[in-house]
C-alpha positions as CSV (number, residue, x, y, z in Angstrom):
1,M,-143.7,-269.1,249.5
2,L,-143.7,-271.8,246.8
3,T,-146.8,-273.9,246.3
4,E,-146.5,-277.7,246.4
5,E,-147.0,-277.8,242.7
6,Q,-144.1,-275.3,242.2
7,K,-141.9,-277.3,244.5
8,K,-142.6,-280.5,242.6
9,K,-141.8,-278.8,239.3
10,I,-138.4,-277.6,240.7
11,E,-137.6,-281.0,242.1
12,G,-138.4,-282.6,238.8
13,Q,-136.2,-280.1,236.9
14,N,-133.4,-280.7,239.3
15,K,-133.6,-284.4,238.9
16,K,-133.7,-284.1,235.1
17,I,-130.6,-282.0,235.1
18,S,-128.8,-284.3,237.6
19,D,-129.6,-287.4,235.5
20,N,-128.5,-285.6,232.3
21,L,-125.2,-284.6,233.8
22,R,-124.5,-288.0,235.4
23,G,-121.7,-288.6,232.9
24,V,-119.8,-285.4,233.8
25,K,-117.0,-286.0,236.3
26,R,-116.3,-282.4,237.2
27,K,-118.4,-279.2,236.7
28,V,-116.6,-275.9,236.7
29,V,-118.1,-272.4,236.5
30,V,-116.1,-269.4,235.3
31,F,-117.4,-266.0,236.3
32,S,-116.4,-262.5,237.4
33,G,-117.8,-259.7,239.4
34,K,-117.7,-257.3,236.4
35,G,-117.4,-257.4,232.7
36,G,-114.3,-256.6,230.6
37,V,-111.9,-258.8,232.5
38,G,-111.4,-261.4,229.8
39,K,-113.6,-264.1,231.3
40,T,-114.7,-265.7,228.1
41,T,-111.2,-265.7,226.6
42,V,-110.0,-267.5,229.7
43,S,-112.9,-270.0,229.6
44,V,-112.3,-270.9,226.0
45,N,-108.5,-271.3,226.3
46,L,-108.8,-273.1,229.6
47,A,-111.3,-275.6,228.1
48,Y,-108.9,-276.2,225.2
49,S,-105.9,-276.5,227.5
50,L,-107.6,-279.2,229.4
51,H,-108.6,-281.0,226.2
52,L,-104.9,-280.8,225.0
53,K,-104.0,-282.7,228.2
54,G,-106.2,-285.6,227.1
55,Y,-109.5,-284.8,228.8
56,K,-113.0,-284.9,227.4
57,V,-114.3,-281.3,227.8
58,G,-117.6,-279.5,227.2
59,L,-118.0,-275.7,227.1
60,L,-121.4,-274.2,227.9
61,D,-121.8,-270.5,227.0
62,A,-124.2,-269.5,229.7
63,D,-124.1,-265.8,228.9
64,I,-127.5,-265.6,227.2
65,T,-127.6,-261.9,226.4
66,G,-123.9,-261.7,225.4
67,P,-122.8,-265.0,224.0
68,N,-119.3,-264.8,222.5
69,V,-117.9,-268.3,222.7
70,V,-118.9,-269.3,219.1
71,K,-117.0,-266.2,217.7
72,M,-113.9,-267.0,219.7
73,V,-113.7,-270.6,218.5
74,G,-114.8,-269.9,214.9
75,L,-118.0,-272.0,215.2
76,T,-120.8,-271.7,212.7
77,G,-124.1,-273.5,212.0
78,V,-126.9,-274.7,214.3
79,P,-126.7,-277.7,216.7
80,A,-128.5,-280.8,215.6
81,S,-131.1,-282.6,217.7
82,N,-131.6,-286.3,218.5
83,G,-135.2,-286.8,219.6
84,N,-135.6,-284.5,222.6
85,K,-131.9,-283.8,223.0
86,I,-129.7,-281.1,221.6
87,I,-126.4,-282.4,220.2
88,P,-123.5,-280.1,221.1
89,Q,-121.4,-278.8,218.2
90,E,-117.8,-279.7,218.2
91,K,-114.7,-277.6,217.3
92,A,-111.2,-279.0,217.6
93,G,-112.4,-281.8,219.9
94,L,-114.4,-279.5,222.3
95,K,-118.1,-280.0,222.8
96,I,-119.8,-276.5,222.7
97,V,-123.3,-275.1,223.3
98,S,-124.1,-271.4,223.0
99,F,-127.3,-269.4,222.6
100,A,-125.5,-267.5,219.8
101,S,-125.9,-270.6,217.6
102,F,-129.7,-270.3,217.7
103,I,-130.0,-266.6,216.8
104,P,-128.9,-264.3,214.0
105,P,-125.4,-262.7,214.7
106,D,-126.6,-259.2,215.5
107,Q,-129.9,-260.0,217.2
108,A,-130.3,-258.6,220.7
109,V,-131.7,-261.0,223.4
110,I,-134.1,-258.8,225.3
111,W,-135.2,-261.2,228.0
112,R,-135.9,-260.9,231.6
113,G,-134.2,-263.1,234.2
114,P,-136.7,-266.0,234.3
115,L,-136.5,-266.5,230.6
116,R,-132.7,-266.5,230.7
117,S,-132.7,-268.9,233.5
118,K,-135.0,-271.2,231.6
119,A,-132.6,-271.3,228.7
120,I,-129.8,-272.3,231.0
121,E,-131.9,-275.0,232.5
122,Q,-132.5,-276.4,229.0
123,F,-128.8,-276.3,228.2
124,L,-128.2,-278.3,231.3
125,G,-131.1,-280.7,231.0
126,D,-131.8,-281.0,227.3
127,V,-128.3,-281.2,225.8
128,E,-126.6,-284.6,225.2
129,W,-123.4,-283.8,227.0
130,G,-122.5,-287.5,227.3
131,E,-119.3,-288.6,229.1
132,L,-117.1,-285.7,230.0
133,D,-114.1,-285.2,232.4
134,F,-114.9,-281.5,232.6
135,L,-117.9,-279.3,231.8
136,I,-117.0,-275.7,231.9
137,A,-119.7,-273.0,232.1
138,D,-118.8,-269.5,231.0
139,L,-121.2,-267.3,233.0
140,P,-122.2,-263.6,232.4
141,P,-120.5,-261.0,234.6
142,G,-122.0,-260.1,238.0
143,T,-124.0,-262.1,240.4
144,G,-127.5,-262.1,238.8
145,D,-130.1,-264.7,237.8
146,E,-128.0,-266.8,235.4
147,V,-125.2,-267.3,238.0
148,L,-127.7,-268.2,240.6
149,T,-129.4,-270.7,238.3
150,I,-126.2,-272.4,237.3
151,A,-125.1,-272.7,241.0
152,Q,-128.4,-274.2,242.0
153,R,-129.0,-276.4,239.0
154,M,-125.6,-277.4,237.8
155,L,-124.1,-277.9,241.3
156,P,-120.5,-277.1,240.3
157,E,-117.6,-278.5,242.2
158,M,-115.4,-275.5,241.4
159,A,-115.8,-271.8,240.8
160,V,-113.1,-270.0,238.9
161,I,-113.2,-266.2,239.3
162,V,-111.5,-264.0,236.8
163,T,-110.2,-260.6,237.8
164,T,-107.7,-258.0,236.7
165,P,-105.1,-256.7,239.2
166,Q,-106.7,-253.2,239.4
167,E,-108.7,-252.4,242.5
168,I,-112.0,-251.6,240.8
169,S,-112.1,-255.2,239.4
170,L,-110.9,-256.7,242.7
171,I,-113.9,-255.0,244.5
172,D,-116.3,-256.8,242.3
173,S,-114.5,-260.1,242.3
174,R,-114.8,-260.1,246.1
175,R,-118.5,-260.1,245.6
176,A,-118.2,-263.1,243.3
177,I,-116.1,-264.9,245.9
178,N,-118.7,-264.3,248.6
179,M,-121.5,-265.5,246.3
180,A,-119.6,-268.7,245.5
181,K,-119.1,-269.3,249.2
182,T,-122.8,-268.6,249.9
183,M,-123.8,-271.1,247.2
184,K,-121.5,-273.6,249.0
185,I,-119.3,-274.3,246.0
186,H,-116.5,-276.4,247.4
187,D,-113.4,-275.2,245.5
188,I,-113.0,-271.5,244.7
189,G,-110.0,-270.2,242.7
190,I,-108.9,-266.8,241.4
191,I,-107.2,-266.0,238.1
192,E,-105.4,-262.7,237.8
193,N,-105.9,-261.9,234.1
194,M,-104.3,-259.1,232.1
195,S,-101.4,-259.3,234.6
196,G,-98.6,-257.4,232.8
197,F,-97.7,-256.8,229.2
198,K,-94.3,-257.8,227.8
199,C,-93.1,-255.8,224.8
200,P,-92.7,-258.4,221.9
201,K,-89.7,-256.4,220.6
202,C,-87.7,-255.5,223.6
203,G,-89.1,-257.8,226.3
204,Y,-89.8,-254.9,228.8
205,K,-92.7,-255.7,231.1
206,I,-95.4,-253.1,231.9
207,D,-98.0,-253.6,234.6
208,L,-100.8,-251.8,232.9
209,F,-103.4,-252.7,235.5
210,G,-101.1,-253.2,238.5
211,S,-99.8,-256.5,239.8
212,G,-100.4,-259.0,242.6
213,G,-104.0,-257.9,243.5
214,G,-105.5,-261.3,242.6
215,E,-103.0,-263.3,244.6
216,A,-103.4,-261.0,247.6
217,Q,-107.2,-261.2,247.4
218,A,-107.1,-265.0,247.3
219,E,-105.0,-265.1,250.4
220,Q,-107.3,-262.6,252.2
221,N,-110.4,-264.6,251.3
222,G,-109.0,-268.0,252.0
223,V,-109.4,-269.3,248.4
224,T,-106.9,-270.7,245.9
225,F,-104.8,-268.5,243.7
226,L,-104.7,-270.3,240.4
227,G,-102.2,-268.0,238.6
228,R,-101.6,-265.0,236.4
229,I,-102.3,-264.6,232.7
230,P,-100.4,-261.8,230.9
231,I,-101.7,-259.6,228.2
232,N,-100.9,-261.0,224.8
233,V,-101.7,-259.3,221.5
234,D,-101.8,-262.5,219.5
235,A,-104.3,-264.0,222.0
236,R,-106.6,-261.0,221.3
237,K,-106.1,-261.3,217.5
238,G,-106.8,-265.1,217.7
239,A,-110.0,-264.5,219.7
240,D,-111.3,-262.0,217.0
241,I,-110.8,-264.6,214.2
242,G,-111.9,-267.7,216.1
243,K,-108.4,-269.2,216.8
244,P,-107.7,-269.7,220.5
245,I,-104.1,-269.0,221.4
246,V,-103.5,-272.3,223.1
247,L,-104.2,-274.1,219.9
248,Q,-102.2,-271.7,217.7
249,D,-99.1,-271.1,219.8
250,K,-98.5,-273.5,222.7
251,E,-95.2,-271.8,223.5
252,A,-96.7,-268.3,223.9
253,D,-96.5,-266.9,227.5
254,V,-100.2,-266.8,227.8
255,S,-100.6,-270.4,226.7
256,I,-98.0,-271.6,229.2
257,S,-99.8,-269.7,232.0
258,I,-103.1,-271.2,231.1
259,S,-101.6,-274.7,230.9
260,K,-100.3,-274.3,234.4
261,I,-103.7,-273.1,235.6
262,A,-105.3,-276.1,234.0
263,E,-102.9,-278.4,235.9
264,K,-104.1,-276.8,239.2
265,I,-107.7,-277.2,238.2
266,K,-107.5,-280.8,237.2
267,S,-105.7,-281.6,240.5
268,A,-108.1,-279.6,242.7
């Protein structure tokens, strides 16, 4: 049981975060039941796709122990501060905050859950996000402390769950769906990532991880199927050198797929 002092502290923190995010019109969390499904790649390109449509977008890298957003967007340096507020860094028009910007590149973050949750609370309450149409939070895989903290403090209007078509990924994504429902997130959508690979030379498509699993799961669980994203070698190369595919090649199959998903998210 919480003491009255603890309850007041939580209420105060919640109010601080709510006040700080007052200028954000729509808050979206991107997470997955397991790692290795391309969640961060989806988060980065989805954020930029929304920005390309004319929206003001912020991207919060909430994966404290495995922050990769700055690498994928080619961001360097440390965020500035303005009094008691952290000023997000900007890259190609996107406001970005990641724990990776505050630590050496190869330093391991060996923190227990409460410390990781505290860092997320600071990113929500102590960052000058300003006026945004969308704030997208890239969460760590699973249903642990950080995901719970984001759901309770950020109060997202939408959860985007990334899965691959293979059954082992779908099992874990069902857990993510159930968590989102338990946390009473209003809109829940599924993206089927790594959904087929088209040979760049002959055009033959190979379903490396199967096909259709994400869509079937969305139907079974009564949530929105947002779309499929194919495997694209150039997207992988771009992520490795900090050049998101939607900025480098708007006509690529993966960019077109993400743009269609962004349309569904902005209309949800």
